[in-house]
C-alpha positions in Angstrom: -167.3 -48.3 111.5 -163.4 -48.7 111.5 -161.6 -49.3 114.9 -160.9 -45.6 115.6 -157.9 -46.7 117.9 -156.0 -47.3 114.5 -156.5 -43.5 113.7 -154.0 -41.3 115.1 -154.5 -37.5 115.1 -151.9 -34.7 115.3 -151.3 -31.1 114.3 -150.7 -31.0 110.6 -147.5 -29.7 109.0 -146.7 -28.0 105.8 -145.5 -31.4 104.6 -149.2 -32.6 104.8 -150.3 -29.8 102.4 -150.5 -32.3 99.4 -152.5 -34.8 101.4 -155.0 -32.2 102.8 -155.5 -30.7 99.2 -156.2 -34.0 97.8 -158.7 -34.8 100.7 -160.1 -31.1 100.1 -160.4 -31.8 96.4 -162.6 -34.6 96.8 -165.1 -32.6 98.9 -165.1 -30.1 96.2 -165.7 -32.6 93.5 -168.3 -34.4 95.5 -170.6 -31.1 95.9 -171.8 -31.9 99.4 -169.8 -29.9 101.8 -168.6 -26.5 99.9 -169.6 -24.0 97.4 -165.9 -24.1 96.2 -165.4 -25.1 92.5 -161.8 -24.8 92.0 -159.5 -27.4 93.2 -156.7 -26.5 95.6 -153.1 -26.9 95.3 -150.7 -28.2 98.1 -149.2 -24.5 97.6 -152.7 -23.1 98.4 -152.9 -25.3 101.6 -149.5 -24.5 102.7 -150.8 -20.9 103.1 -152.9 -22.2 106.0 -149.6 -22.7 108.0 -149.2 -19.4 109.3 -150.0 -19.9 113.0 -153.6 -18.3 112.8 -155.2 -21.5 112.0 -155.4 -24.6 113.7 -155.2 -27.7 111.3 -155.1 -31.0 112.5 -155.2 -34.5 110.8 -156.5 -38.0 111.5 -154.3 -40.6 109.9 -153.4 -44.1 109.9 -149.7 -45.6 109.9 -150.2 -46.9 106.5 -152.3 -44.2 104.7 -151.0 -40.8 106.3 -153.8 -38.3 106.6 -157.3 -39.6 105.8 -159.2 -36.4 107.5 -158.5 -33.0 108.4 -160.1 -30.3 110.6 -159.2 -26.7 109.9 -160.2 -23.5 111.7 -160.2 -20.1 110.4 -160.8 -16.6 112.2 -164.4 -16.0 112.5 -163.9 -12.1 112.0 -160.8 -9.8 112.2 -162.9 -7.6 114.4 -161.2 -7.8 118.0 -164.5 -8.3 119.7 -164.8 -11.8 117.9 -161.2 -13.0 119.4 -161.9 -16.4 120.6 -164.4 -17.5 117.8 -163.4 -19.7 115.1 -165.2 -21.2 112.0 -164.3 -24.7 111.1 -164.3 -27.1 108.4 -163.8 -31.0 108.5 -163.1 -33.1 105.3 -162.6 -36.8 105.0 -161.1 -38.8 102.3 -163.8 -40.6 100.2 -162.9 -44.1 101.3 -162.8 -43.3 105.0 -166.1 -41.7 105.1 -168.3 -42.9 107.9 -165.3 -44.9 109.7 -164.5 -42.4 112.4 -161.9 -40.4 110.8 -163.8 -37.2 110.8 -164.9 -37.8 114.5 -161.3 -38.1 115.5 -160.1 -35.1 113.4 -162.9 -32.8 115.0 -162.3 -34.2 118.3 -158.6 -33.2 118.0 -159.6 -29.9 116.7 -162.0 -29.2 119.8 -159.0 -30.0 122.0 -156.6 -27.8 120.2 -158.9 -24.7 120.3 -159.7 -25.1 124.0 -156.0 -25.3 124.7 -155.6 -22.2 122.6 -158.1 -20.4 124.6 -160.9 -20.3 121.9 -164.3 -20.1 123.3 -166.7 -21.0 120.4 -166.5 -22.9 117.1 -168.8 -22.3 114.4 -169.5 -24.0 111.2 -172.0 -23.9 108.1 -173.3 -27.0 106.5 -175.4 -28.1 103.7 -178.8 -29.4 104.8 -178.4 -32.4 102.7 -175.2 -33.3 104.3 -176.6 -35.8 106.8 -173.3 -37.3 108.0 -171.8 -34.0 109.0 -175.0 -33.0 110.8 -174.8 -36.0 112.9 -170.9 -35.5 113.6 -171.9 -32.2 114.7 -175.0 -33.3 117.0 -172.9 -35.7 118.2 -170.3 -33.3 119.8 -173.2 -31.1 121.1 -173.2 -28.6 118.3 -176.4 -26.5 118.1 -178.2 -25.7 114.8 -178.7 -22.2 115.3 -180.1 -20.8 111.8 -180.3 -21.2 108.0 -178.5 -19.1 105.6 -181.0 -19.0 102.5 -179.7 -18.7 99.0 -176.1 -18.5 100.4 -173.4 -18.9 97.9 -173.7 -18.4 94.1 -173.2 -22.1 92.9 -176.6 -23.0 93.8 -179.6 -21.6 95.5 -179.4 -23.8 98.5 -179.6 -23.3 102.3 -176.6 -23.9 104.6 -177.4 -24.5 108.3 -175.2 -22.8 110.8 -174.0 -24.6 113.8 -172.0 -23.4 117.1 -170.7 -24.7 120.2 -169.2 -23.1 123.0 -166.1 -24.8 124.1 -165.1 -23.0 127.3 -166.9 -20.9 129.8 
């Protein structure tokens, strides 16, 4: 694993949209983290910077963003306020080196500071790295979505973690 002290985390800005899109597009191409099939542009990602989403990046001084964690409203219904769904994506050549862990830690901290009380995510069963990451942060596997998504009839595991009491 890389020396994570060389990674810095920060809130992403619209200037990071191209780097985030490139990282996300690697995840789409690799077919282990999302049912999405269409690459995203920097313009698509720029739409995340509305104040409704938390978007954090992990970066090195030399490379810029190498991972990101982003949250999205779980539901528009008021009764679910404070619950967000999140994703973490890491640039291929930084996977397994602590970048995803740094980005997720920053997201948890930012969500807590913003008053969120629960984070949820869905992960393919075969995505061992993401499952281990979530387990390491105390996320609980709570169920399986079977035949979830139209690309392939695979399951997605659901995770949750309360972050405030």
